[in-house]
Backbone as JSON Lines, residues from 0, in Angstrom:
{"i":0,"aa":"X","n":[0.83,-1.19,0.0],"ca":[0.0,0.0,0.0],"c":[0.87,1.26,0.0]}
{"i":1,"aa":"X","n":[1.94,1.24,0.83],"ca":[2.84,2.39,0.89],"c":[3.53,2.61,-0.44]}
{"i":2,"aa":"X","n":[3.93,1.52,-1.06],"ca":[4.63,1.63,-2.34],"c":[3.72,2.27,-3.38]}
{"i":3,"aa":"X","n":[2.46,1.86,-3.41],"ca":[1.5,2.43,-4.35],"c":[1.34,3.93,-4.1]}
{"i":4,"aa":"X","n":[1.31,4.32,-2.83],"ca":[1.2,5.74,-2.47],"c":[2.4,6.52,-3.0]}
{"i":5,"aa":"X","n":[3.62,6.01,-2.76],"ca":[4.82,6.7,-3.21],"c":[4.9,6.75,-4.74]}
{"i":6,"aa":"X","n":[4.49,5.68,-5.4],"ca":[4.49,5.67,-6.87],"c":[3.51,6.71,-7.39]}
{"i":7,"aa":"X","n":[2.35,6.82,-6.76],"ca":[1.35,7.8,-7.18],"c":[1.88,9.22,-6.99]}
{"i":8,"aa":"X","n":[2.48,9.49,-5.84],"ca":[3.04,10.82,-5.57],"c":[4.15,11.13,-6.57]}
{"i":9,"aa":"X","n":[5.03,10.18,-6.78],"ca":[6.14,10.38,-7.72],"c":[5.62,10.67,-9.13]}
{"i":10,"aa":"X","n":[4.66,9.88,-9.59],"ca":[4.11,10.07,-10.93],"c":[3.43,11.43,-11.05]}
{"i":11,"aa":"X","n":[2.69,11.81,-10.03],"ca":[2.01,13.1,-10.07],"c":[3.0,14.25,-10.12]}
{"i":12,"aa":"X","n":[4.07,14.14,-9.34],"ca":[5.05,15.23,-9.35],"c":[5.81,15.29,-10.66]}
{"i":13,"aa":"X","n":[6.05,14.14,-11.27],"ca":[6.73,14.12,-12.57],"c":[5.83,14.73,-13.64]}
{"i":14,"aa":"X","n":[4.55,14.37,-13.62],"ca":[3.64,14.86,-14.64],"c":[3.32,16.35,-14.5]}
{"i":15,"aa":"X","n":[3.31,16.86,-13.26],"ca":[2.95,18.26,-13.08],"c":[4.16,19.18,-13.05]}
{"i":16,"aa":"X","n":[5.33,18.66,-12.82],"ca":[6.53,19.49,-12.75],"c":[7.04,19.86,-14.12]}
{"i":17,"aa":"X","n":[7.79,20.95,-14.16],"ca":[8.41,21.36,-15.42],"c":[9.91,21.46,-15.22]}
{"i":18,"aa":"X","n":[10.45,20.49,-14.51],"ca":[11.87,20.49,-14.22],"c":[12.65,20.01,-15.43]}
{"i":19,"aa":"X","n":[13.75,20.68,-15.69],"ca":[14.64,20.26,-16.76],"c":[15.79,19.53,-16.11]}
{"i":20,"aa":"X","n":[16.02,18.3,-16.52],"ca":[17.11,17.51,-15.98],"c":[18.16,17.36,-17.06]}
{"i":21,"aa":"X","n":[19.35,17.79,-16.74],"ca":[20.47,17.73,-17.67],"c":[21.58,16.92,-17.04]}
{"i":22,"aa":"X","n":[22.34,16.26,-17.86],"ca":[23.51,15.54,-17.38],"c":[24.73,16.12,-18.02]}
{"i":23,"aa":"X","n":[25.65,16.59,-17.18],"ca":[26.97,17.02,-17.62],"c":[26.99,17.72,-18.95]}
{"i":24,"aa":"X","n":[27.89,17.3,-19.81],"ca":[28.07,17.88,-21.12],"c":[27.1,17.25,-22.09]}
{"i":25,"aa":"X","n":[26.2,18.02,-22.67],"ca":[25.18,17.47,-23.54],"c":[25.73,17.03,-24.89]}
{"i":26,"aa":"X","n":[26.99,17.41,-25.21],"ca":[27.57,17.03,-26.49],"c":[27.92,15.55,-26.54]}
{"i":27,"aa":"X","n":[28.36,14.98,-25.43],"ca":[28.74,13.57,-25.42],"c":[27.98,12.87,-24.31]}
{"i":28,"aa":"X","n":[27.24,11.85,-24.67],"ca":[26.5,11.08,-23.7],"c":[27.39,9.98,-23.16]}
{"i":29,"aa":"X","n":[27.5,9.92,-21.85],"ca":[28.32,8.91,-21.2],"c":[27.43,7.74,-20.77]}
{"i":30,"aa":"X","n":[28.0,6.54,-20.79],"ca":[27.26,5.38,-20.29],"c":[27.29,5.41,-18.76]}
{"i":31,"aa":"X","n":[26.41,4.65,-18.15],"ca":[26.38,4.6,-16.69],"c":[27.7,4.08,-16.13]}
{"i":32,"aa":"X","n":[28.33,3.15,-16.83],"ca":[29.62,2.62,-16.39],"c":[30.7,3.7,-16.44]}
{"i":33,"aa":"X","n":[30.7,4.53,-17.49],"ca":[31.66,5.63,-17.58],"c":[31.44,6.65,-16.47]}
{"i":34,"aa":"X","n":[30.2,6.97,-16.18],"ca":[29.88,7.91,-15.11],"c":[30.34,7.35,-13.77]}
{"i":35,"aa":"X","n":[30.07,6.08,-13.54],"ca":[30.48,5.44,-12.28],"c":[31.99,5.47,-12.12]}
{"i":36,"aa":"X","n":[32.7,5.25,-13.22],"ca":[34.17,5.28,-13.19],"c":[34.68,6.67,-12.81]}
{"i":37,"aa":"X","n":[34.05,7.71,-13.35],"ca":[34.44,9.09,-13.04],"c":[34.18,9.41,-11.57]}
{"i":38,"aa":"X","n":[33.08,8.89,-11.03],"ca":[32.63,9.24,-9.68],"c":[33.28,8.39,-8.58]}
{"i":39,"aa":"X","n":[34.1,7.4,-8.95],"ca":[34.63,6.44,-7.97],"c":[36.15,6.49,-7.89]}
{"i":40,"aa":"X","n":[36.65,6.41,-6.67],"ca":[38.1,6.3,-6.42],"c":[38.33,5.3,-5.3]}
{"i":41,"aa":"X","n":[39.52,4.69,-5.34],"ca":[39.95,3.81,-4.27],"c":[41.12,4.45,-3.54]}
{"i":42,"aa":"X","n":[41.15,4.26,-2.22],"ca":[42.21,4.82,-1.4],"c":[42.94,3.69,-0.68]}
{"i":43,"aa":"X","n":[44.23,3.92,-0.42],"ca":[45.11,2.89,0.14],"c":[44.96,2.72,1.65]}
{"i":44,"aa":"X","n":[43.76,2.5,2.09],"ca":[43.5,2.18,3.49],"c":[42.16,1.45,3.54]}
{"i":45,"aa":"X","n":[42.03,0.54,4.49],"ca":[40.73,-0.11,4.65],"c":[39.99,0.44,5.88]}
{"i":46,"aa":"X","n":[40.45,1.56,6.39],"ca":[39.83,2.22,7.53],"c":[38.71,3.14,7.03]}
{"i":47,"aa":"X","n":[37.51,2.57,6.95],"ca":[36.35,3.3,6.42],"c":[36.05,4.53,7.27]}
{"i":48,"aa":"X","n":[36.17,4.39,8.58],"ca":[35.87,5.52,9.48],"c":[36.82,6.69,9.22]}
{"i":49,"aa":"X","n":[38.1,6.41,9.01],"ca":[39.08,7.45,8.72],"c":[38.76,8.15,7.4]}
{"i":50,"aa":"X","n":[38.39,7.37,6.39],"ca":[38.05,7.95,5.08],"c":[36.79,8.8,5.19]}
{"i":51,"aa":"X","n":[35.79,8.31,5.94],"ca":[34.57,9.1,6.11],"c":[34.86,10.41,6.83]}
{"i":52,"aa":"X","n":[35.73,10.37,7.84],"ca":[36.08,11.6,8.56],"c":[36.78,12.58,7.62]}
{"i":53,"aa":"X","n":[37.68,12.07,6.77],"ca":[38.36,12.94,5.8],"c":[37.35,13.53,4.82]}
{"i":54,"aa":"X","n":[36.38,12.74,4.36],"ca":[35.34,13.23,3.46],"c":[34.51,14.33,4.12]}
{"i":55,"aa":"X","n":[34.14,14.11,5.38],"ca":[33.38,15.13,6.11],"c":[34.15,16.43,6.2]}
{"i":56,"aa":"X","n":[35.45,16.34,6.5],"ca":[36.27,17.55,6.6],"c":[36.37,18.27,5.26]}
{"i":57,"aa":"X","n":[36.56,17.54,4.17],"ca":[36.66,18.16,2.85],"c":[35.34,18.84,2.49]}
{"i":58,"aa":"X","n":[34.23,18.16,2.72],"ca":[32.92,18.75,2.4],"c":[32.69,20.02,3.21]}
{"i":59,"aa":"X","n":[32.99,19.98,4.49],"ca":[32.79,21.16,5.32],"c":[33.74,22.29,4.91]}
{"i":60,"aa":"X","n":[34.97,21.95,4.55],"ca":[35.91,22.97,4.05],"c":[35.4,23.63,2.79]}
{"i":61,"aa":"X","n":[34.67,22.87,1.97],"ca":[34.13,23.39,0.71],"c":[32.8,24.13,0.89]}
{"i":62,"aa":"X","n":[32.3,24.22,2.13],"ca":[31.09,24.99,2.38],"c":[29.81,24.17,2.42]}
{"i":63,"aa":"X","n":[29.92,22.84,2.43],"ca":[28.74,21.99,2.48],"c":[28.28,21.83,3.93]}
{"i":64,"aa":"X","n":[26.97,21.64,4.09],"ca":[26.39,21.3,5.38],"c":[26.06,19.81,5.3]}
{"i":65,"aa":"X","n":[26.63,19.04,6.21],"ca":[26.41,17.59,6.21],"c":[25.01,17.32,6.75]}
{"i":66,"aa":"X","n":[24.21,16.61,5.98],"ca":[22.84,16.3,6.37],"c":[22.74,14.96,7.06]}
{"i":67,"aa":"X","n":[23.6,14.0,6.61],"ca":[23.52,12.65,7.13],"c":[24.87,11.98,6.99]}
{"i":68,"aa":"X","n":[25.29,11.24,8.02],"ca":[26.52,10.44,7.96],"c":[26.27,9.17,8.77]}
{"i":69,"aa":"X","n":[26.27,8.04,8.09],"ca":[26.0,6.76,8.72],"c":[27.19,5.84,8.46]}
{"i":70,"aa":"X","n":[28.02,5.66,9.48],"ca":[29.25,4.87,9.33],"c":[28.94,3.43,8.96]}
{"i":71,"aa":"X","n":[27.91,2.84,9.55],"ca":[27.58,1.43,9.29],"c":[27.24,1.19,7.83]}
{"i":72,"aa":"X","n":[26.64,2.17,7.18],"ca":[26.27,2.05,5.76],"c":[27.31,2.67,4.84]}
{"i":73,"aa":"X","n":[28.21,3.47,5.41],"ca":[29.18,4.18,4.6],"c":[28.53,5.27,3.77]}
{"i":74,"aa":"X","n":[27.53,5.93,4.32],"ca":[26.74,6.93,3.59],"c":[26.96,8.32,4.15]}
{"i":75,"aa":"X","n":[27.2,9.25,3.26],"ca":[27.26,10.68,3.62],"c":[26.41,11.44,2.62]}
{"i":76,"aa":"X","n":[25.55,12.32,3.13],"ca":[24.82,13.24,2.26],"c":[25.06,14.65,2.78]}
{"i":77,"aa":"X","n":[25.22,15.57,1.86],"ca":[25.48,16.96,2.24],"c":[24.93,17.87,1.15]}
{"i":78,"aa":"X","n":[24.75,19.13,1.5],"ca":[24.3,20.1,0.5],"c":[24.88,21.47,0.8]}
{"i":79,"aa":"X","n":[24.9,22.28,-0.24],"ca":[25.35,23.66,-0.11],"c":[24.31,24.5,-0.86]}
{"i":80,"aa":"X","n":[23.87,25.57,-0.23],"ca":[22.86,26.44,-0.83],"c":[23.45,27.83,-1.03]}
{"i":81,"aa":"X","n":[23.28,28.36,-2.22],"ca":[23.76,29.7,-2.55],"c":[22.58,30.51,-3.06]}
{"i":82,"aa":"X","n":[22.45,31.72,-2.6],"ca":[21.4,32.59,-3.12],"c":[21.86,33.15,-4.46]}
{"i":83,"aa":"X","n":[21.0,33.13,-5.45],"ca":[21.38,33.53,-6.8],"c":[21.8,34.99,-6.85]}
{"i":84,"aa":"X","n":[21.14,35.85,-6.11],"ca":[21.46,37.27,-6.19],"c":[22.76,37.63,-5.48]}
{"i":85,"aa":"X","n":[23.31,36.7,-4.71],"ca":[24.52,36.97,-3.94],"c":[25.75,36.71,-4.78]}
{"i":86,"aa":"X","n":[26.65,37.66,-4.85],"ca":[27.94,37.46,-5.51],"c":[28.85,36.78,-4.52]}
{"i":87,"aa":"X","n":[29.56,35.75,-4.99],"ca":[30.47,35.04,-4.12],"c":[31.86,35.09,-4.69]}
{"i":88,"aa":"X","n":[32.82,34.71,-3.88],"ca":[34.2,34.67,-4.35],"c":[34.86,33.42,-3.81]}
{"i":89,"aa":"X","n":[36.05,33.14,-4.28],"ca":[36.82,32.0,-3.78],"c":[36.3,30.69,-4.33]}
{"i":90,"aa":"X","n":[36.11,29.72,-3.41],"ca":[35.73,28.37,-3.8],"c":[34.39,28.33,-4.52]}
{"i":91,"aa":"X","n":[33.48,29.23,-4.19],"ca":[32.16,29.21,-4.78],"c":[32.18,29.62,-6.25]}
{"i":92,"aa":"X","n":[33.28,30.23,-6.72],"ca":[33.37,30.56,-8.14],"c":[33.22,29.32,-9.01]}
{"i":93,"aa":"X","n":[33.71,28.19,-8.53],"ca":[33.54,26.93,-9.24],"c":[32.06,26.65,-9.43]}
{"i":94,"aa":"X","n":[31.29,26.84,-8.37],"ca":[29.86,26.56,-8.46],"c":[29.17,27.57,-9.36]}
{"i":95,"aa":"X","n":[29.58,28.83,-9.33],"ca":[29.01,29.82,-10.24],"c":[29.24,29.41,-11.69]}
{"i":96,"aa":"X","n":[30.45,28.89,-11.99],"ca":[30.74,28.42,-13.35],"c":[29.84,27.25,-13.73]}
{"i":97,"aa":"X","n":[29.61,26.33,-12.8],"ca":[28.75,25.17,-13.08],"c":[27.33,25.62,-13.34]}
{"i":98,"aa":"X","n":[26.82,26.53,-12.51],"ca":[25.45,27.0,-12.7],"c":[25.32,27.83,-13.98]}
{"i":99,"aa":"X","n":[26.35,28.56,-14.33],"ca":[26.32,29.32,-15.58],"c":[26.24,28.36,-16.78]}
{"i":100,"aa":"X","n":[27.0,27.28,-16.73],"ca":[26.94,26.31,-17.83],"c":[25.59,25.61,-17.86]}
{"i":101,"aa":"X","n":[24.95,25.43,-16.68],"ca":[23.61,24.84,-16.65],"c":[22.64,25.7,-17.43]}
{"i":102,"aa":"X","n":[22.69,27.01,-17.21],"ca":[21.73,27.89,-17.87],"c":[21.98,27.93,-19.37]}
{"i":103,"aa":"X","n":[23.23,27.79,-19.8],"ca":[23.52,27.76,-21.23],"c":[22.99,26.5,-21.87]}
{"i":104,"aa":"X","n":[23.13,25.36,-21.17],"ca":[22.66,24.08,-21.7],"c":[21.14,24.05,-21.76]}
{"i":105,"aa":"X","n":[20.49,24.5,-20.67],"ca":[19.03,24.39,-20.62],"c":[18.33,25.47,-21.41]}
{"i":106,"aa":"X","n":[18.98,26.6,-21.62],"ca":[18.33,27.71,-22.32],"c":[17.21,28.31,-21.49]}
{"i":107,"aa":"X","n":[17.21,28.07,-20.18],"ca":[16.16,28.57,-19.29],"c":[16.3,30.06,-19.08]}
{"i":108,"aa":"X","n":[15.19,30.71,-18.94],"ca":[15.17,32.11,-18.52],"c":[14.96,32.12,-17.03]}
{"i":109,"aa":"X","n":[15.41,33.18,-16.38],"ca":[15.34,33.2,-14.92],"c":[13.97,33.6,-14.4]}
{"i":110,"aa":"X","n":[13.08,34.09,-15.23],"ca":[11.74,34.42,-14.75],"c":[10.71,33.88,-15.73]}
{"i":111,"aa":"X","n":[9.54,33.6,-15.2],"ca":[8.41,33.2,-16.05],"c":[7.13,33.62,-15.36]}
{"i":112,"aa":"X","n":[6.08,33.8,-16.13],"ca":[4.8,34.22,-15.57],"c":[3.8,33.11,-15.83]}
{"i":113,"aa":"X","n":[3.55,32.28,-14.81],"ca":[2.64,31.16,-14.93],"c":[1.47,31.38,-13.99]}
{"i":114,"aa":"X","n":[0.27,31.29,-14.5],"ca":[-0.94,31.47,-13.7],"c":[-0.89,32.77,-12.91]}
{"i":115,"aa":"X","n":[-0.39,33.81,-13.51],"ca":[-0.27,35.15,-12.94],"c":[0.55,35.19,-11.66]}
{"i":116,"aa":"X","n":[1.39,34.19,-11.46],"ca":[2.31,34.19,-10.33],"c":[3.72,34.33,-10.88]}
{"i":117,"aa":"X","n":[4.42,35.32,-10.43],"ca":[5.78,35.54,-10.9],"c":[6.7,34.49,-10.3]}
{"i":118,"aa":"X","n":[7.37,33.75,-11.17],"ca":[8.34,32.74,-10.74],"c":[9.72,33.22,-11.16]}
{"i":119,"aa":"X","n":[10.66,33.09,-10.27],"ca":[12.02,33.44,-10.61],"c":[12.97,32.52,-9.86]}
{"i":120,"aa":"X","n":[14.14,32.32,-10.44],"ca":[15.15,31.48,-9.82],"c":[15.72,32.19,-8.61]}
{"i":121,"aa":"X","n":[15.76,31.49,-7.47],"ca":[16.16,32.13,-6.22],"c":[17.41,31.5,-5.6]}
{"i":122,"aa":"X","n":[17.52,30.18,-5.63],"ca":[18.64,29.5,-4.97],"c":[19.33,28.53,-5.9]}
{"i":123,"aa":"X","n":[20.63,28.39,-5.68],"ca":[21.41,27.33,-6.29],"c":[21.71,26.34,-5.18]}
{"i":124,"aa":"X","n":[21.47,25.07,-5.43],"ca":[21.72,24.05,-4.43],"c":[22.61,22.98,-5.04]}
{"i":125,"aa":"X","n":[23.65,22.6,-4.31],"ca":[24.5,21.5,-4.73],"c":[24.34,20.4,-3.7]}
{"i":126,"aa":"X","n":[23.88,19.24,-4.14],"ca":[23.73,18.08,-3.26],"c":[24.8,17.07,-3.6]}
{"i":127,"aa":"X","n":[25.28,16.37,-2.59],"ca":[26.23,15.29,-2.81],"c":[25.81,14.09,-1.98]}
{"i":128,"aa":"X","n":[25.93,12.95,-2.6],"ca":[25.68,11.67,-1.94],"c":[26.95,10.85,-2.11]}
{"i":129,"aa":"X","n":[27.48,10.32,-1.01],"ca":[28.75,9.6,-1.05],"c":[28.56,8.23,-0.41]}
{"i":130,"aa":"X","n":[29.08,7.21,-1.09],"ca":[29.06,5.84,-0.61],"c":[30.49,5.4,-0.36]}
{"i":131,"aa":"X","n":[30.79,4.96,0.85],"ca":[32.14,4.53,1.23],"c":[32.09,3.05,1.6]}
{"i":132,"aa":"X","n":[32.94,2.23,0.94],"ca":[32.93,0.79,1.18],"c":[34.34,0.26,1.33]}
{"i":133,"aa":"X","n":[34.5,-0.66,2.27],"ca":[35.78,-1.36,2.39],"c":[35.89,-2.3,1.2]}
{"i":134,"aa":"X","n":[37.07,-2.32,0.59],"ca":[37.28,-3.1,-0.62],"c":[38.63,-3.82,-0.48]}
{"i":135,"aa":"X","n":[38.62,-4.93,0.27],"ca":[39.87,-5.64,0.56],"c":[40.74,-4.79,1.49]}
{"i":136,"aa":"X","n":[41.95,-4.48,1.04],"ca":[42.86,-3.65,1.83],"c":[42.72,-2.17,1.48]}
{"i":137,"aa":"X","n":[41.73,-1.85,0.69],"ca":[41.52,-0.48,0.24],"c":[40.1,-0.04,0.62]}
{"i":138,"aa":"X","n":[39.82,1.24,0.4],"ca":[38.47,1.78,0.6],"c":[38.02,2.41,-0.7]}
{"i":139,"aa":"X","n":[36.82,2.04,-1.12],"ca":[36.25,2.57,-2.36],"c":[35.24,3.66,-2.01]}
{"i":140,"aa":"X","n":[35.35,4.8,-2.71],"ca":[34.46,5.93,-2.48],"c":[33.8,6.31,-3.8]}
{"i":141,"aa":"X","n":[32.49,6.41,-3.77],"ca":[31.76,6.93,-4.93],"c":[30.99,8.16,-4.49]}
{"i":142,"aa":"X","n":[31.23,9.26,-5.19],"ca":[30.56,10.53,-4.88],"c":[29.73,10.95,-6.09]}
{"i":143,"aa":"X","n":[28.52,11.41,-5.83],"ca":[27.62,11.86,-6.89],"c":[27.17,13.27,-6.54]}
{"i":144,"aa":"X","n":[27.6,14.25,-7.35],"ca":[27.23,15.65,-7.13],"c":[26.13,16.03,-8.1]}
{"i":145,"aa":"X","n":[25.16,16.78,-7.59],"ca":[24.04,17.24,-8.41],"c":[23.78,18.71,-8.09]}
{"i":146,"aa":"X","n":[23.67,19.53,-9.12],"ca":[23.4,20.95,-8.95],"c":[21.95,21.23,-9.36]}
{"i":147,"aa":"X","n":[21.27,22.05,-8.57],"ca":[19.87,22.38,-8.85],"c":[19.68,23.88,-8.75]}
{"i":148,"aa":"X","n":[18.75,24.37,-9.52],"ca":[18.3,25.75,-9.37],"c":[16.85,25.68,-8.9]}
{"i":149,"aa":"X","n":[16.58,26.35,-7.77],"ca":[15.23,26.36,-7.2],"c":[14.6,27.72,-7.4]}
{"i":150,"aa":"X","n":[13.29,27.71,-7.68],"ca":[12.59,28.98,-7.86],"c":[12.15,29.53,-6.51]}
{"i":151,"aa":"X","n":[11.44,30.65,-6.53],"ca":[11.01,31.3,-5.3],"c":[10.0,30.48,-4.5]}
{"i":152,"aa":"X","n":[9.42,29.44,-5.09],"ca":[8.54,28.53,-4.36],"c":[9.29,27.31,-3.84]}
{"i":153,"aa":"X","n":[10.59,27.24,-4.1],"ca":[11.39,26.1,-3.65],"c":[11.31,24.91,-4.59]}
{"i":154,"aa":"X","n":[10.72,25.11,-5.76],"ca":[10.6,24.03,-6.74],"c":[11.79,24.07,-7.7]}
{"i":155,"aa":"X","n":[12.33,22.9,-8.07],"ca":[13.47,22.9,-8.99],"c":[13.06,23.37,-10.39]}
{"i":156,"aa":"X","n":[13.83,24.3,-10.94],"ca":[13.58,24.71,-12.32],"c":[14.55,24.01,-13.27]}
{"i":157,"aa":"X","n":[15.69,23.54,-12.74],"ca":[16.59,22.68,-13.53],"c":[17.48,21.9,-12.58]}
{"i":158,"aa":"X","n":[17.86,20.72,-13.04],"ca":[18.73,19.83,-12.28],"c":[19.84,19.38,-13.21]}
{"i":159,"aa":"X","n":[21.05,19.36,-12.69],"ca":[22.23,19.07,-13.5],"c":[23.11,18.09,-12.74]}
{"i":160,"aa":"X","n":[23.31,16.9,-13.28],"ca":[24.22,15.94,-12.68],"c":[25.63,16.27,-13.15]}
{"i":161,"aa":"X","n":[26.53,16.44,-12.21],"ca":[27.89,16.81,-12.55],"c":[28.66,15.56,-12.97]}
{"i":162,"aa":"X","n":[29.14,15.56,-14.2],"ca":[29.85,14.41,-14.77],"c":[31.24,14.8,-15.26]}
{"i":163,"aa":"X","n":[31.71,15.95,-14.89],"ca":[33.0,16.45,-15.36],"c":[34.14,15.68,-14.68]}
{"i":164,"aa":"X","n":[34.97,14.95,-15.43],"ca":[36.07,14.18,-14.83],"c":[37.04,15.06,-14.02]}
{"i":165,"aa":"X","n":[37.34,16.27,-14.51],"ca":[38.26,17.16,-13.8],"c":[37.7,17.55,-12.44]}
{"i":166,"aa":"X","n":[36.4,17.81,-12.37],"ca":[35.76,18.15,-11.11],"c":[35.99,17.04,-10.09]}
{"i":167,"aa":"X","n":[35.74,15.79,-10.5],"ca":[35.9,14.66,-9.58],"c":[37.37,14.41,-9.25]}
{"i":168,"aa":"X","n":[38.28,14.58,-10.2],"ca":[39.71,14.44,-9.91],"c":[40.13,15.43,-8.83]}
{"i":169,"aa":"X","n":[39.68,16.68,-8.97],"ca":[40.01,17.71,-7.98],"c":[39.42,17.38,-6.61]}
{"i":170,"aa":"X","n":[38.17,16.93,-6.61],"ca":[37.52,16.56,-5.35],"c":[38.28,15.42,-4.67]}
{"i":171,"aa":"X","n":[38.56,14.36,-5.42],"ca":[39.24,13.21,-4.83],"c":[40.68,13.52,-4.44]}
{"i":172,"aa":"X","n":[41.3,14.48,-5.1],"ca":[42.63,14.93,-4.71],"c":[42.58,15.58,-3.33]}
{"i":173,"aa":"X","n":[41.54,16.39,-3.1],"ca":[41.36,17.01,-1.78],"c":[41.06,15.95,-0.71]}
{"i":174,"aa":"X","n":[40.31,14.92,-1.1],"ca":[40.01,13.83,-0.16],"c":[41.29,13.08,0.18]}
{"i":175,"aa":"X","n":[42.13,12.83,-0.82],"ca":[43.4,12.14,-0.59],"c":[44.25,12.93,0.4]}
{"i":176,"aa":"X","n":[44.31,14.24,0.24],"ca":[45.05,15.09,1.18],"c":[44.4,15.04,2.56]}
{"i":177,"aa":"X","n":[43.07,15.01,2.59],"ca":[42.35,14.91,3.86],"c":[42.65,13.6,4.58]}
{"i":178,"aa":"X","n":[42.77,12.51,3.83],"ca":[43.11,11.21,4.44],"c":[44.51,11.27,5.02]}
{"i":179,"aa":"X","n":[45.43,11.88,4.29],"ca":[46.79,12.05,4.79],"c":[46.78,12.82,6.1]}
{"i":180,"aa":"X","n":[46.04,13.92,6.14],"ca":[45.97,14.74,7.35],"c":[45.35,13.95,8.51]}
{"i":181,"aa":"X","n":[44.31,13.17,8.22],"ca":[43.67,12.35,9.25],"c":[44.66,11.33,9.82]}
{"i":182,"aa":"X","n":[45.44,10.7,8.93],"ca":[46.43,9.72,9.38],"c":[47.5,10.37,10.26]}
{"i":183,"aa":"X","n":[47.82,11.63,9.98],"ca":[48.82,12.35,10.75],"c":[48.25,12.93,12.04]}
{"i":184,"aa":"X","n":[46.94,12.82,12.19],"ca":[46.3,13.35,13.4],"c":[46.15,14.85,13.41]}
{"i":185,"aa":"X","n":[46.16,15.45,12.22],"ca":[46.04,16.91,12.12],"c":[44.61,17.33,11.86]}
């Protein structure tokens, strides 16, 4: 009964929503295996707790708010919210570039007039879901970043899955440094 309820809600929201979902670079479509390869790295330790702590530190250093961390499952979820009208500097410039490319890909306008209610893009949200697993003498980490633009009602106007290999290389490089720092007790 619960499943039927959730399926009904999901179907209704899909049918009534006007969300644009984009994946990475629209010029080249990647297979799910290619995307998984980009999003996954292995680290030279089987200490899952140490790797999760390093991931938490990297995410917090990057401005994310950790929503959930479950060591038994190896799950971390976090998000970062930026107001569109706010100019940012430093690390957030990366996110401004990602959101700018989203608007170029989707061709979305920032305002629309639907049912005489003014809708405009208000927030940029970056969500990340991370899975950490012991893999023999190593630890495997898969991170999935998704960028969204929310309108003034909190509804997504576009969603963009980040599939850029350089982005993930940079992220995992920071995680590798974080693991080193954790091992050193810093």
